N, C-alpha and C positions, 0 to 999 in steps of 0.2 A: 502493501500500499506504500507504504513512505519514497519508494523510487518510483508508481506512478506519480503521484501531489509532487517530486521533486522534476521529475519531465514534462508534468501540467509548468508549474508552476516556469522551469525552462523557456518553456514554448511560448508561457504568456512573454518571457522581458524581451526575447529575441522578437515577437511581432512588436514591440512598443521602441525597443530599440529602433526597429525599422521601418516604421511608421514615422518616427524623429524622425528619422534623416529626410524625409522629406518634405516635412512641414511640423513647424506646431498646430495645437486645436484651429486654430483663427483659418487656415492652411486649407487643414479638413476640412471644415460647413464651408470653403471658399469653391473648394470641390467638390464638395457635392449640391450646393446648388448649383458649380455651372454641369451637371451632369441629370438637370430636369427634374429635385430630388425636391429644392425646393419654391415654391408662390413668387410672387413679386412680394407680400409680406416680407415673409420668409428669407429673403436676399437681401433686401431692406435691411437686413434686423442684423445681417456680417456681416456687412462692408461698417470696418471698423479697420483705423480710427475715421476721425473724416474732422472734413475742414467745412467750416460755410459759406459757402453762397451767398451772402444777401440779396436779395427780394426787397421787392416797391408792391407790398398784395394788393390787389384793388380786384372790384370784381365782375366775372364776366357778364358783360350784357345779357339779359334775356328778352327772351321772342315770344310769339304765340305760334301757333301753330300754323292759323293765316295769316300774320305774316311774313313767314318765312315758307308760305306757297306750300304748306304740307300739314292732311289732310287731320286731322284731330285722334280720329279714326283711325290712323295709322300709330302716331306715337298711345293713345293708349291701349291698340294690340301691344307691340309689344313692350309695353308694362309690366300688361297680365304676362303675357310670354314671357319675359324674365322673372316674374313672381312662381310663375311653377316650374320653370327653370331650377330657382333657386343663387339665381346669380347675387355678387354681389355686390356687384356697380353694370348698371349701362348709365350710359350718357349720352346725348348724340346733340351737335352742335352744327347750324346753317350757316354761312358765309359771319364766322366767329361768338352770332349768340347760342345762348345758349339753351334748347327746344325740348327739353327731355333730359329728367335725369332721375334716375330710377337706385334705392342703393338698398340692399337688404343683408341680413344676420347680421346685425351687427354694424355691420361698416359705413363708414361718413367718408363725408367727402374732405375732411383734410389729414385722413389716414397716411400714413407713407409706404413707397412704394419705390422700388428696385426701376430703374430705368430700362433696366436689359437692351432689344436694339436701338434704343433712343439715347440711350445715355452717351454716346462723343457727337450728337444733329451739335449739340452749343460749343465741342469745341470747334468742327467745319465750320461752323456760325461765326464765330471768334476769330476763322483765320479768313472767315468771308469778309468781315467789315476791313482785312487788311489788301487782300486783293480786290479790292472794290477800291479800294483809292490809291492803289499802283504804288503798293507800299512793301507787298510785294507779288513776283513774279504767278502767270493764274497755274500756270502747268509746273514752279516749283509747289503750288501751292493745295493741291488739288495730291502731289505726289507725295508730297508730307505728309498729310490727313493718310494716304493709304496704306507709308509705311507704319505710322502710329499706331493703327488699329488694325493692321496688317494680322491676323488668327493661323496660330503655332498648329499645326496638322498630327502636335504625337503625346499635345496633353493630358490624352486620358491614360498613360502611363504616369501617373503621383509622382514619382523619382526620372524621369525624366528634367532636363534640361527644357522643353518643349514647355514641361509641365510651369517644373519655379519660376521659367518669364511672366507668365498668362495670371497665377496666384499673387505674384509677387509688386508691392508698390517698385517704384520706374523715377525715373527723370525728370522733368516737365520735359514736350517737346519743346526744339527750340522756335519752332514760327512760334505758338506760344509768348514766349518768352521775350518775340521781336517788337516790339514799340507798345509794354505789354503794357497795362495799368497798374505797374507795384508790382505784385502777386498775382499765379492764375488765378483764383480765385476769387481776386476784384476786379481780374480782368471779365474773369466770362460774369462776372457782376456786373460788369456797364455797357457789355457789351450787346450781352444778351438778355439776362434773365431782371436783372432789369428794364429793360425798355415789356417786358413782357409781363411786367404787373403779379409778376409770380413769391407767391410765398420763397421764406427761405429755402434753399437747398442743399445736398449736402456730399461735395465727395469722395472722394475713400484716397487720405493719405492724409500726412501731417506737414509735409512743405514742398515748395517747387523740389524739392530734391527727392523725393520719397511721394507721387500721386500717383492714381491712375486716372487720367481724361477722356479714356475712350469704355471703360465702362458701371459698372456697379455706380453709376451718380443717385441719385435719393432724392426725392420730393412728394409735392402732396397730390393723391390719383390724381387730383381737377390739375393740376397747374402743366400736365405733361398734353394732353390737351389742345395747349396754348402752343404748344410746337405744333402738333398738329393745322391747327390753325393759322403759325405761319408759314406753312410749306401749302396749305392753300393758297397762300394770302401770295406765293409765289413773292417770300417774303416780308411783305409789311404785315402784323400786326394791329386791330387798332386805330388807323391812322400813318399810323409810324410805323415808316420803312429804315426796316432793321439792314437789311440784306436788298443787296439790289435781286431783278429777275434772273440776270443771266445767273447768279451765284448760283441761284436753286435747281437751275436747268443742269450745270453741271454736276453738281450734288445726285439727283436725281440723273437721271439717264435714261431714259424711252429707247424700248427698243425700236424694232419695222413694226410689231403684232401691240404696240402698249402701253407694255410691262416698263414694271417703274424699275433701276438698278441702284440705290442707293452705294457710294463711292465707297461707304466703313460699313460694308458690309460683302460676307460671301451666300449664300446657301439662305436661303430661309423655306421657315415650315408654310409646307397646300395649305387649301382653306380645307378645311370638314365639309358633312353638310350632306340635303343630297339632291341639289343642283351650286353652282356656279355662281358670283354672287353677280348680282343683276346687270349692275355696268359694267363696262368692259374695261372701266380706267382707275377701281378699283385697286390697291394695292393698300399695305399691311405693317406694320411690325407690332415685335412680341417683348412684352416687358420681359411676360418670365411665357412656364409653358402656361398659365390659370390668366396669362393678360394683355388684349390684344385689340393696336388704338386700328384702327378701318383708314382712308381717307380713300375719297372721291372728290376728282378734282374739276373735271365736269361739271359737277351738280354743290358740292362750295358742301359738302357734310363730309364729319367727324364724327367716326362712333366706337366707342370705347366698353370692351364685354369685359369684363371681369367673374369665372366663375372656375366652379371645379373641374381638374380630366382638360378635356378639347371642349369642353361649352363657349371655351370667349371665341374658337377659333371656328365656328358650328353658322354656315350663311344663315340663318334661318330668321334668327332677328335682324342684325340687318339688311336684307330679302324685304322684308315687311316696312323699314324704316323708302324704303329704295323705292316698292309701288306703293308709297304714299306721296311720292313728289306729283303736286297739281301745275308743273311750268316742266317738265323737264319729262315727260314722261306721262300718258294718257290717265285721264279721269279713271275712277271709277265710280262704275257704278250700278244696279242692281243690290245686294244686300249687303257690296261691300268688304263689307269683312272676309268673305272666303273668295275672293279675287284676291284682298291681302293674302290670305293664307290657306293653299288649297284645304280640303276637306272639311274647313272652319265653322 
């Protein structure tokens, strides 16, 4: 018995040493989050230490369904289905105005969540300010963003150099230090976050020598939609120009099929559900496995879905909204809801 216990204890010691050779407890929490085990809230919780990005919060303008040429029945149905599917949140903006905000499961607007695929966008926008002003060459700016956000391929082996690069802090990209407004956090605040009228956000890091701008940014759930509205506004938010339309076009190159390819991202997860998005120009960003921001440029629509499993990637509720537009889609006639949700 003693020999068995000693052997077991030895195995435990070897395992602990092997784990520690890769990284500390925080390293392993970040690794687990990247593997898809954490939702948007949990991923935010492992973002430590943090650097504050100061905001200048102001409410998002509200609008009625009629003012935004949307069927009230569509919004009501989207809210009902969100409840039936037990979503944590489903939020709809059109032309920068909030027209629907559903929260369930004790979630609320001020919940802090990780930015996932959107986390590097403030960095890319801050570089765009320099490119628009001619202080950085356009090609050099885009190449700098690609280099800073390049994802290593061997990170799934937690003991690899790729993994250590992915899950540890590093020095700030040189582009952000060029003509910076003080440190990196203040630069992002002054160039992007304050003009968005967002609340305070957080970078993963300690200072300019140890931080990340390509991942792991944390902000209030509703503030991520402001970035979506900025993209839909071609660089303008609530009448204020933050970057030029040309810079937005550079960041979101569109292929012959009309699909957007963000310069800071690689392959993205597809949609799920019984049918494709109702609008062909729809694209999206996953903030985590349980949260997706849907953007529909030609219709000026931003939708954020948050729910268990892959519910955020399901096209059902976004398509209810898109079919409920009265200015860019045929008006719903007859019973109404059956055309919004077949079989309803």
